[in-house]
C-alpha positions as CSV (number, residue, x, y, z in Angstrom):
1,M,0.3,0.0,0.1
2,K,1.1,3.9,-0.6
3,Y,0.3,6.4,1.6
4,R,-0.1,10.6,1.2
5,S,-0.8,13.1,4.4
6,L,-3.7,14.3,5.2
7,G,-3.7,17.8,4.7
8,N,-0.8,19.0,6.9
9,T,-1.8,16.9,9.5
10,E,0.6,13.6,11.1
11,L,-1.7,11.2,9.6
12,Q,-0.5,8.7,6.9
13,L,-4.0,7.6,4.9
14,S,-3.9,5.1,2.7
15,L,-4.1,5.6,-0.9
16,I,-7.4,3.4,-1.1
17,G,-9.6,4.2,1.6
18,L,-12.8,1.9,2.0
19,G,-15.9,3.3,0.9
20,T,-18.5,1.8,3.1
21,M,-22.1,3.0,1.3
22,T,-23.5,-0.9,0.0
23,W,-22.9,-1.8,4.4
24,G,-26.2,-2.2,6.2
25,E,-28.3,-2.6,2.4
26,Q,-26.1,-4.8,-0.6
27,N,-23.6,-5.8,1.8
28,D,-24.6,-7.2,5.8
29,L,-22.8,-6.9,8.8
30,Q,-21.2,-10.8,8.2
31,Q,-20.3,-8.9,4.6
32,A,-19.0,-5.6,5.8
33,C,-16.8,-7.4,8.3
34,E,-14.7,-9.4,5.9
35,Q,-14.3,-6.3,3.6
36,M,-12.9,-4.3,7.1
37,D,-10.8,-7.1,7.8
38,Y,-9.4,-8.0,4.0
39,A,-8.9,-4.4,3.8
40,V,-7.0,-3.9,6.7
41,S,-4.5,-7.4,5.2
42,R,-3.6,-5.1,2.2
43,G,-2.7,-1.7,3.8
44,V,-5.8,0.1,4.1
45,N,-6.1,2.5,7.3
46,F,-8.7,5.0,6.3
47,F,-12.5,3.6,5.7
48,D,-14.7,6.2,5.1
49,V,-18.3,6.7,6.6
50,A,-21.3,9.0,7.2
51,E,-24.3,9.5,9.7
52,M,-27.2,8.7,6.8
53,Y,-25.4,5.8,4.6
54,P,-26.6,3.0,3.8
55,V,-27.6,4.5,0.1
56,P,-29.7,4.7,-1.2
57,P,-31.2,6.3,2.2
58,R,-33.7,5.4,4.2
59,A,-35.0,5.6,7.6
60,E,-35.5,1.9,8.1
61,T,-31.6,1.7,7.4
62,V,-29.6,5.0,8.2
63,G,-26.7,4.4,10.6
64,A,-26.6,1.1,10.0
65,T,-23.3,1.2,7.8
66,E,-21.7,3.1,11.0
67,S,-23.3,0.5,13.2
68,C,-21.8,-2.0,10.9
69,V,-18.3,-0.6,11.5
70,G,-18.9,0.0,15.6
71,E,-19.6,-3.7,15.4
72,W,-15.9,-4.2,13.7
73,F,-14.9,-2.4,15.9
74,S,-15.3,-4.2,18.9
75,Q,-15.2,-7.8,17.5
76,S,-11.5,-6.7,16.3
77,G,-10.7,-4.1,18.3
78,K,-8.6,-2.9,15.8
79,R,-9.8,0.7,16.1
80,A,-6.1,2.6,16.5
81,E,-5.7,0.9,13.1
82,V,-7.6,2.9,11.5
83,I,-8.3,6.7,10.7
84,L,-11.7,6.6,10.9
85,A,-14.0,9.7,9.1
86,T,-17.6,10.0,8.9
87,K,-19.9,12.9,8.0
88,V,-22.7,15.0,9.0
89,T,-26.3,15.6,6.7
90,G,-27.1,18.8,5.2
91,R,-30.5,19.8,4.4
92,A,-31.4,18.4,0.8
93,D,-33.3,21.7,-0.6
94,Q,-35.2,24.4,0.8
95,N,-38.0,22.1,2.5
96,N,-35.7,19.7,3.6
97,S,-38.1,16.7,3.2
98,A,-35.8,14.2,1.4
99,F,-34.2,13.8,5.0
100,S,-36.9,14.2,7.6
101,H,-35.8,10.8,9.4
102,I,-32.6,12.5,10.3
103,R,-33.3,14.4,12.8
104,G,-37.0,15.3,11.8
105,G,-34.7,17.6,8.7
106,P,-30.7,17.9,8.8
107,R,-29.4,21.5,9.1
108,L,-25.8,22.2,9.4
109,S,-26.8,24.4,12.9
110,R,-24.5,23.6,15.9
111,D,-27.5,22.1,17.5
112,H,-27.6,19.9,14.5
113,I,-23.9,19.3,14.4
114,R,-24.1,18.1,18.1
115,R,-26.9,15.6,17.7
116,A,-25.5,14.2,14.7
117,I,-21.4,13.6,15.9
118,E,-23.6,12.2,19.5
119,D,-25.2,9.4,17.7
120,S,-22.7,8.7,15.3
121,L,-20.1,8.4,18.1
122,E,-22.8,5.9,19.5
123,R,-22.9,4.4,16.2
124,L,-19.6,3.5,16.4
125,Q,-18.4,2.8,19.4
126,T,-15.7,5.2,19.7
127,D,-14.8,8.1,21.4
128,Y,-12.8,10.1,18.6
129,I,-13.5,10.9,14.9
130,D,-10.1,10.9,12.8
131,L,-11.7,13.3,10.5
132,Y,-15.3,14.7,10.1
133,Q,-16.9,16.0,7.2
134,V,-19.4,18.5,6.4
135,H,-21.5,15.7,3.4
136,W,-22.7,18.6,1.2
137,P,-23.1,22.5,1.5
138,E,-26.1,24.3,3.0
139,R,-26.5,26.2,0.0
140,A,-27.9,25.9,-3.5
141,T,-24.9,25.6,-5.5
142,N,-23.3,23.0,-7.4
143,F,-23.1,19.8,-6.1
144,F,-24.5,15.8,-6.9
145,G,-24.0,16.5,-11.6
146,A,-25.8,20.0,-11.5
147,R,-25.0,22.2,-14.2
148,G,-25.1,25.6,-14.8
149,Y,-24.5,28.1,-11.3
150,E,-27.3,30.0,-10.0
151,H,-27.2,32.5,-7.7
152,N,-30.2,32.2,-4.9
153,P,-28.3,33.9,-1.6
154,Q,-32.2,33.3,0.2
155,A,-31.5,29.4,-0.1
156,D,-28.4,30.5,2.0
157,G,-29.2,28.7,5.1
158,I,-27.3,28.4,7.9
159,S,-23.2,30.4,7.5
160,I,-20.2,28.8,6.7
161,E,-19.3,30.4,10.1
162,E,-21.8,28.9,12.7
163,T,-20.7,25.6,10.5
164,H,-17.2,26.2,11.1
165,R,-17.9,27.1,14.7
166,A,-19.7,23.8,15.5
167,L,-17.1,22.2,14.4
168,E,-14.8,24.1,15.9
169,E,-16.5,23.3,19.0
170,L,-15.6,19.4,18.5
171,V,-12.4,19.8,17.6
172,T,-11.6,21.6,21.0
173,E,-13.4,18.6,23.3
174,G,-11.5,16.2,21.5
175,L,-15.0,14.8,20.1
176,V,-12.9,15.5,16.2
177,R,-9.0,15.6,15.2
178,H,-9.5,17.0,11.8
179,I,-12.5,18.5,9.7
180,G,-13.5,17.9,6.1
181,I,-15.4,19.0,3.6
182,S,-17.3,17.5,0.8
183,N,-19.2,18.0,-2.8
184,E,-18.3,21.8,-2.1
185,T,-17.0,24.2,-4.5
186,P,-13.7,26.6,-4.9
187,W,-15.8,29.6,-3.4
188,G,-16.6,26.9,-0.6
189,I,-13.2,25.9,0.2
190,M,-12.0,28.9,0.1
191,E,-14.7,29.9,2.7
192,Y,-13.7,27.9,5.0
193,L,-10.0,28.8,4.8
194,R,-10.6,32.0,4.8
195,L,-12.7,32.3,8.4
196,S,-9.7,29.5,9.8
197,A,-7.2,32.6,8.7
198,T,-9.2,35.3,10.4
199,Y,-11.1,34.0,13.7
200,D,-8.2,30.9,14.1
201,L,-10.6,28.1,13.1
202,P,-9.8,24.5,12.3
203,R,-8.5,23.8,8.9
204,V,-9.7,22.0,6.3
205,M,-7.6,19.2,6.0
206,S,-10.0,17.5,3.2
207,I,-12.5,17.2,0.4
208,Q,-14.0,14.6,-1.1
209,N,-16.1,15.2,-4.4
210,A,-16.8,13.0,-7.4
211,Y,-14.3,12.1,-9.8
212,N,-13.6,10.1,-12.2
213,L,-13.0,9.1,-15.8
214,L,-16.0,10.0,-16.4
215,N,-16.7,13.3,-14.2
216,R,-13.1,15.1,-14.5
217,Q,-14.0,19.0,-13.3
218,F,-12.4,18.7,-9.6
219,E,-9.4,19.4,-12.1
220,I,-11.1,22.7,-13.0
221,G,-10.1,25.0,-9.9
222,L,-10.3,22.9,-7.4
223,A,-6.9,20.5,-8.4
224,E,-5.2,24.3,-8.0
225,M,-6.5,24.4,-4.4
226,A,-6.1,21.5,-3.3
227,I,-2.4,21.2,-3.8
228,R,-1.7,24.7,-3.0
229,E,-3.3,24.9,-0.4
230,Q,-2.8,21.3,1.0
231,V,-6.8,20.3,1.4
232,G,-6.8,16.9,-1.1
233,L,-8.7,15.2,-2.0
234,L,-10.7,12.3,-1.2
235,A,-11.8,10.9,-4.6
236,Y,-15.7,9.3,-4.8
237,S,-17.4,7.4,-6.9
238,P,-14.1,6.9,-8.7
239,M,-15.8,3.9,-10.8
240,A,-18.7,6.4,-11.4
241,F,-21.2,3.8,-9.5
242,G,-19.4,0.8,-11.0
243,V,-19.6,2.0,-14.8
244,L,-16.1,2.0,-15.0
245,S,-15.7,-1.9,-14.6
246,G,-17.3,-2.5,-18.3
247,K,-20.6,-4.3,-16.7
248,Y,-23.0,-2.6,-17.9
249,L,-21.3,-2.5,-21.5
250,N,-23.9,-3.8,-24.3
251,G,-26.8,-2.7,-22.6
252,Q,-26.2,-5.1,-19.3
253,R,-27.9,-5.1,-16.2
254,P,-26.1,-7.8,-14.1
255,S,-28.1,-9.5,-10.9
256,G,-27.7,-7.3,-8.2
257,A,-25.8,-4.4,-9.2
258,R,-26.3,-1.1,-8.1
259,L,-27.7,0.2,-11.4
260,T,-29.7,-2.5,-11.5
261,L,-31.4,-2.6,-8.6
262,Y,-31.7,1.5,-8.2
263,N,-33.8,3.7,-10.5
264,R,-32.3,7.1,-8.6
265,F,-28.2,5.7,-9.4
266,T,-29.0,8.0,-13.3
267,R,-26.1,10.5,-13.0
268,Y,-23.6,7.7,-15.1
269,D,-25.8,6.5,-17.3
270,S,-25.8,9.1,-20.0
271,P,-25.7,7.7,-24.0
272,Q,-22.6,10.2,-23.6
273,S,-21.1,8.1,-20.6
274,T,-22.0,4.9,-22.3
275,A,-19.6,6.5,-25.4
276,A,-16.9,7.8,-23.5
277,T,-16.7,3.8,-21.5
278,E,-16.4,2.2,-24.8
279,A,-13.7,4.5,-25.7
280,Y,-11.9,3.9,-23.0
281,A,-12.6,-0.1,-22.5
282,E,-11.1,0.1,-25.3
283,I,-7.6,1.5,-24.6
284,A,-8.1,-1.4,-21.5
285,E,-8.7,-4.1,-24.0
286,N,-5.1,-3.2,-26.2
287,W,-3.2,-2.9,-23.5
288,G,-3.9,-5.7,-21.4
289,I,-5.3,-4.8,-17.9
290,S,-8.7,-4.3,-16.6
291,L,-11.0,-1.0,-17.3
292,A,-11.8,-0.8,-13.1
293,Q,-7.7,-0.9,-12.3
294,M,-7.4,1.2,-15.0
295,S,-9.7,3.7,-14.3
296,L,-8.6,3.6,-10.4
297,A,-4.5,3.9,-11.0
298,F,-5.5,6.5,-13.3
299,I,-7.1,8.9,-9.6
300,C,-4.1,7.7,-7.9
301,Q,-1.8,9.2,-10.2
302,Q,-3.1,12.3,-9.1
303,D,-0.6,14.9,-6.7
304,F,-4.0,16.5,-5.5
305,V,-5.5,13.2,-4.6
306,T,-5.0,12.1,-1.3
307,S,-6.8,8.9,-1.5
308,C,-8.6,7.2,-3.4
309,L,-12.2,5.9,-2.3
310,I,-13.2,2.1,-3.4
311,G,-16.5,0.5,-2.4
312,A,-16.8,-2.7,-3.4
313,T,-20.0,-5.4,-2.8
314,S,-18.2,-8.8,-3.3
315,M,-14.6,-9.9,-2.1
316,Q,-13.1,-9.9,-5.8
317,Q,-14.1,-6.7,-7.0
318,L,-12.7,-5.2,-3.7
319,K,-9.4,-7.4,-4.1
320,E,-8.8,-6.1,-7.7
321,N,-9.7,-2.9,-6.7
322,I,-6.8,-2.6,-3.8
323,D,-5.2,-4.0,-7.0
324,A,-4.5,-0.9,-8.6
325,V,-2.5,0.6,-5.9
326,D,0.3,-1.6,-7.5
327,L,-0.5,-0.6,-11.6
328,I,1.6,2.5,-12.9
329,L,0.0,4.1,-16.2
330,S,2.2,4.7,-18.8
331,P,2.6,7.8,-20.6
332,Q,1.2,6.0,-23.7
333,I,-1.6,5.0,-22.0
334,L,-2.4,8.7,-20.2
335,D,-2.1,10.1,-23.8
336,E,-4.7,7.9,-25.2
337,I,-7.3,8.5,-21.9
338,E,-6.6,12.5,-23.0
339,A,-7.5,12.0,-26.3
340,V,-11.1,10.1,-25.0
341,H,-11.4,13.3,-22.3
342,S,-11.2,15.7,-25.2
343,C,-14.1,14.0,-27.0
344,Y,-16.8,13.4,-24.2
345,T,-15.3,16.3,-21.9
346,D,-17.0,15.5,-18.0
347,P,-20.2,13.8,-19.9
348,A,-21.2,13.1,-16.3
349,P,-20.6,15.9,-13.7
């Protein structure tokens, strides 16, 4: 395994991090524990969860993913071997109805953040979180595939400053070691950094955004931020919901696969994404490597990436994904990838 620093901290995160959002939905506790056992045996030391997981989010399963990790900590005694990250849920829209099963409609206020961390700590069976992240912004802005920014200050809601000061309290109390953000924009990350410098608040150490061969928007502005400000990317959805495994090509819908089971996952299911995936698959085939490993290796070779967060529903997938850390793409392969990217630029933001 390879490791990279979390921001300017002493923590060294495995370049392959373990995503967890299928645990409690597509994977049961036994399967989740098997994945954690294997990942740790391969040098993976970074687990990423969220209070709203598993996905798709439902009132019946909310918090189940954190509970799986907590049970594994209890059974294995390996809490100290893991750099643990989780996230606080904010409002999904102005009506705040999509997650009414979480605190009656979650917000990024001091009260909600306090209640969220206490519940997460209980489910995770730990007394501290290494990296506590804001899952997405409170304000109306571009995330989860939204194109075309429309300014609406009336929808800003809880200020970033209130959220940041609430997170500071958790750090001061020792409940959280470091803080991070997710699904953020260049303005958002700069506002957190500005508040840190102005009011001596804890500095954000990471940003967790989508990044994969079908969505490279992070490179337009945020990549420079990540490097210059030492706020590295925790790349989620590196396989584009499994599309970049190639298993959905030619109209296939494998039994038990995410796009087969759930209609909500349409972000990477478009004609443009399919055409790009076919082109990337041809590159991988010509070079005798798997499309999945090529896709993950591309992410791992980016200087602005701190950790590539893989998710797997089977042990076979997990092993193949972790093995990608050892694959170094040649300049020729990278050139071919860029040629496809120039034809199909970010078909799935």
